[in-house]
N, C-alpha and C positions, 0 to 999 in steps of 0.2 A: 548545865546541859552541854552537849557537844559544842566545843568552840567557845563557850562563854555562857553567861546567864541569859535566860530568856526574858523578853519584855513582859510586863503585865498584860493580861488579856485586853484591857481597854486600849493600851498603846498599840497592840497588834492589830486591833480593829481599825486603827487610823492609818495603817500602812498603805492602803490602796482601796479603790472602789470595789465593792462586792467581795471583799476578802481575797484580793489578788494574791496569788502565790508569791511570797516574798522570802528570799533566802538572804539571811543577814551575814554580816562579817563573822568569820570564824565557823560558819556552818557548811561551807562548800565542800571542804575535804571530807568530813564524816558523811555528808549527804552522798557524794560520789561513791565512797566506799560502801555505804549501805545499798546503793543501787547495784554496785558490782556484786555484792553478796547475794542479793535477791536474783540478779541475773543468773548467777551460777546455779542456785538452787532450782529455779524453774526450768532453765535450759536442760539441766541434767534430767529432771523429771519428764519433760516433754520429749526428750530423745527416745524414751521407752514407753511413754503413755499409750501411743497408738499400737505398739507391740502387745501391750497388756490387753487392750480392747479387742484386738483380733483373736488373741488366745482365749479370751473369755467367752466368745460366741462360737468358737470353732466346733464345739460339740452340741451347738444349739443355743439360741438366745435364752431359752427357758431355764438353762442351768445357772444363769446369773444370780437368781435368788439364792441358790445353795451356796454359791461362791461368796455372796455378801454375808450370809449367815456364818460361814466359816471365818470370814474376816472379823466379824463381831466377836467370835470366840477367841481369836488370836489377840484382839485388842484387850479382852478381859485379862489375859495373862501379861501382855506387854505393858499396860499402864502401871501396875505396881512396880514392875522392874524399872521403868523409867523414873517413877517417883523415888525409888530407892537411890538411883544414880544421882538425881538432883539433890536428895537429902544428904548425901555423903561427900559430894565433891563440889568445888566452886565452879562458877560459869566457865572460867578459862580451861577447865578440864572437861566438864560434861558436854559442852557444846561441840568442841572438836571430836570428842569420843562418839557422839551421836552420829555425825556425818560419816566418820571413818568406819564405824560399825556397819552402817548401811552400804557403804562402798565395798567393803569386804564381802558382804552378803551377795551383792550384785556380781562381783567377780566369781563367786562360787556358782551362781546360776549360769553365768556365761560358760564356765567350764563344763557344767553338766549338760548344757545344750549341745556342746561339741561332742561329748563322749557317748551320750545316750542315743539309742536307736529310735527310729520314727515311731515305733509301737508305743514307747513309753513317754514320748514328748507331749502327748495330750495332757496327761496328768501332771507332768512337770510344768506345762503351761498354766494349768489351774493353780499350782502352788505359787508360781511367779505372780499370777493375778492377785492372789490373796496377799502375798508379801508386799507387792508394790502398793496395794491399797492401804497397808499399814504405813509403809515408808512415806508416802506423799503427805499424809496428815501430820506425822511427827516432825518431819523436817521443816514444813511450812509453819507449823505451830511454834516451834523453837525460834524460827526466824522472827516472827511477829512479837513473841515475848521479849526477845532481845531488843527489838526496835522500841518497844514500849519502855524498856529500861534506858535506852540511849537517848530518847527524846522526851521532853516534858509534854504534858497534856496540850498546852498551847502550841508547841512546835508540831505535835502530831497532826493537828488540824490544818497546819500549813504545808507540811512536808510529806505526809504519808501518801498523798497523791503522786508527787514526783518520784518518791521511792518505789511506788507501785509501777512506774514506767520502766524502771530497771528490770523488775520481774517480768513485765509484759514483753520487753525486748528479748529477754531470755526465753520466754515461752514461744515467741515468734521464731527465734533462732532454732530452738529445739524442734518445733513443728516443721520448719523448713528442712532441717537436717534429716528428720524422720521421713518426710515426704519424698526427698530426693535420694536418700541412701538406703532405706530399709530393704528395697528390692535388690540392692547390690551387695551389701555387707551383712544382711540378715539380722536377726535379733541379737546375736552375740556381739557383733560389731557395734550396735547401738548401745549395748550395755557397757562396753568398754569406754565409749565416748562419755556416757553418763558418769562413770567413775571419775574421770578427769575433771568434770565440772564440780562434782562434790568436793574434791580436794581444793579446788579454787575457792569454794564457799568458805572453807576453813580459814584460808589466808585472808580473805576479805573481812571475815568476822574478827580476826585478830587486829586488823587495821582499824576497824570501828572502835574496838576497845581502846587502842592506843590513842585515838583522837577524842574519846568521850570524857573529857575533863568535867568535873563537877556533876557527873551524872550517876544514876543508880547502877550503871554497869560497874562503877568503882565503889558502889555502896554495899548495903547489907545483902548477904546471900540468903536463899530460902532456908527455912528452919529444918530441924532434923527429923520431924515426924513424917513418916511415909504417907499416912492417910489424912494429912492435914488438908489437902485439896478438897477431898470429899466432905470433910467437916465444915469447911468454909462455904461450900455450895449449899449444904443443908441449912446453914444459919443465915444465909444472905438472900433476901428476895431479889436483889439485883443480879447476882450470879445465877439464881434459879430462872429468872426471866431470860437471861442470855441463853440458858439451856433450851428453853421453849422456842426462842427465836431461831436458834440453829437447828432444832428438830424440825420446825416447819420448813425451813430452807432445804434441809436434807431430804425430807419426804418428797417435796415437789421436784427436787433435782433428780431423785431416784426414779420417780414416776416418768420423768422425761428421758432419763437414761435408759430405762427399760424399753420405752417406745423407740429410742434410737437403735438399740440392739436388735429389736424386732424388725424395724424397717430396713436397716442396713443389711442384716442377714438375709432378708427376703429379696433385696434389690441387687446385691453384689456377691459374686462368687469368688472363692479362694481366699486363703489367709493373707497373702501379701496384698492383694487388691483391696481387701477390707481394711488392712492396716493403713494403706494409702488413703482410702476414703475417710477413715477416722482422722488421719493426720491433716487432711484438707479441711475438715470441719474445725479442728483445733486452730488451724492457720487462719481461717476467716474470722473466728471469734477473737483471736489474739490481735489481729490487725485492727479489727473494730475497736478493741480496748485501747490500743495505742493511739488511735485517732482522737479519743476523747479524754484520756487519762491525765495528761500532764497538768492541766489547769482546772479541769471540771470539778474534781473532788472537793478541793478547798473552797471553790466558789459556791458549790451547793451547800456545804456545811454552814458557811457563813450566811448565805441567803435564806436557806430553809430551816436551819437547825439540824442537829444530828438525827432527831426522830423522823422527820419527814424525808431526810436523805436515806435513812434505813428503809423507809416505806416505798421507795421508788421500785426496788427489785420485786417485791411481792405484787405490786400493781402491774408491772410488766408481765409477770408470770401469769397472772389471771388472764390478761389479754392474749398471751401466747397459747395458753391451753384452750381458750375459746377457738382460736384459729386452727389449732391442730385437731380439735374435736370436729370441726367442720370439714377439714381437708387433711387427712392423715397421710401425707405424701413425703417423699424424701426432700423435695424442694422446700416445703413448709417447715419440715423438721430442721433443715440446715439454717434457714433464716431465723427461726425461733431460737435455736441453740446459739447462733452467732450473736443475736441481740441480747439474749439473756445472760450469756457468759461475759459479753462485753460489759454489761451493766454490773455484773457481779465483781469482776476484776477491777473495773475502773472506779466503781462507786461503792457497791455493797461490801466487799471485803475490807477495803481501807476504813470505811465508816464503822464496820463491826469491830475492827481492831482498836479503834479509838475508845471503845467502851472499857478497855482494860488499862488505858493510860493512867488513870488515877489510882490504880490498885497497887498493892504491895507485892513483894517478890514471891510469896507463897501462892497468892492468887494467880500470878503470871506464869509461874513455872510448875505448879501442881494442879490448881483448879483449871487453868486454861488448857493444858494438854489433855486433861480428862474430858473437858467439854469438846475440844476440837477433834478428839479421836473416838472415845467410847460413845459419847452422845451422837456424834456424827455417824459413826458406823451403826449405831443402834437404829437411827433413822433410815439408814440404807437398808438394813435387814427388814424393817417393817415395810418400807416403801417398795422393796423388791417383791414381797409376797402379795401385797394388795392388788397390783395389776393382774396377777394370775387369778386371784379370786374373783376380781371384777370381770375378767374375760370369761371365766366359767359361768358367771351369772348373766353374761351378755350386756354388761354395763360399761360405758366408756370411762377411761381414767379421769377425764376432766370433771366427771361428776363428783369426785372426791378432791381432786387437786385444786379446784377453784375455791371451795370453802376453806381449805387449809391455807391457801395463799391470803385469803381475807383475814383469817385469824393472825397470820404472820404480820400483816400490816398493822393490826391493832397493837400487838406486842411491841413492834418497832416504835410506834409513837409513845407508848408507855415508857420504854427504856430511854428514849430521848429526854423525857421529863425527869426520870430518875438520875440520869447522868449529870444533868445540870446541877443537881443538889448534892452530888457526891463530893467528898473532901479528898484532895490528893493525898496519897500515902506519904508520910515523912521520909526524907532521904537522910540517912545517917552515915557518916564516914565509917570505914572499916577500922 
């Protein structure tokens, strides 16, 4: 693994009380590079996230359901294309190609926002919303797949929390840049900033590869079959359970997202003001993540096990929807979003990525992107229409969200048991 061989699990457990985060000799350089990589990915995304949110509700929050359905349709086309890229080229080619392709797309959008008149910018904004919804899932999925190659299953439980800190710092930086600059330089300026950070991610990824001795990053590449990822999901109860876990997470996230769009659009006037409001929600969530992320993840996994760690977020989600059901205000929404997203970024996402650490390259680069993108956006599309139907029937969103969160917790505990029994994929030299 990066910087040398990992200790056996039993030895790792003796490193400190309650699974203290321990960085061993030879791990510091690839760890810092991994943090820099994640910093650039999330900073670039958060530079333009609030711009997307404002564009999505400009024509009315009720159009979000159509935009999410359009995103799902784009994902249906994008996934086979990405699987083809992974099947034909090695990591050192398709990972930089992915980030640079999206950077070129963003440059194109920046140019269009400059030359198009105001009359057509609404529809251009909708196109940007859909495109960025595809972008953010692919670039983050590729990052975590790469991390699962670069670090062993044992190392992932110690180091994915600190690596997440790099991403959180990037998200905080991107949110701050958006909150401070979006009114001054507009969407086009934020897009240009994001492109620079994406190029930085490419160079940090190369640095991780150069330091990743004895790891799968220098090991077998994914196989040539484009549809292998789907076949593996159909044959694996473990991967199918991850699909259910992510679907439950996405459904509840989208229920909350739709409530956010409704409440903000009714409480705040104007595109730039709404973009600033969304950026501040992002900022509070990211600061909360940063306060708990560096050491909490590894401690929780060691103390509670992966299953109970995965169950923390659905339990918090249940409590949050109860509070929002009782008081659907901007203040309650902001607190709920900040707490939930802090728990997701600090605990839920790193723990969920640990589920892939024992799997092979086809699962990581074909099954995982399909799960992280198509399944995720499928949950978005379903979750976007359900609140509209419930509102027409006079039923609160929490009536559905709370049972979904309960099912999510049950699946999380089951996956924790399955992960303990999984056998790590063999690492073969090229």
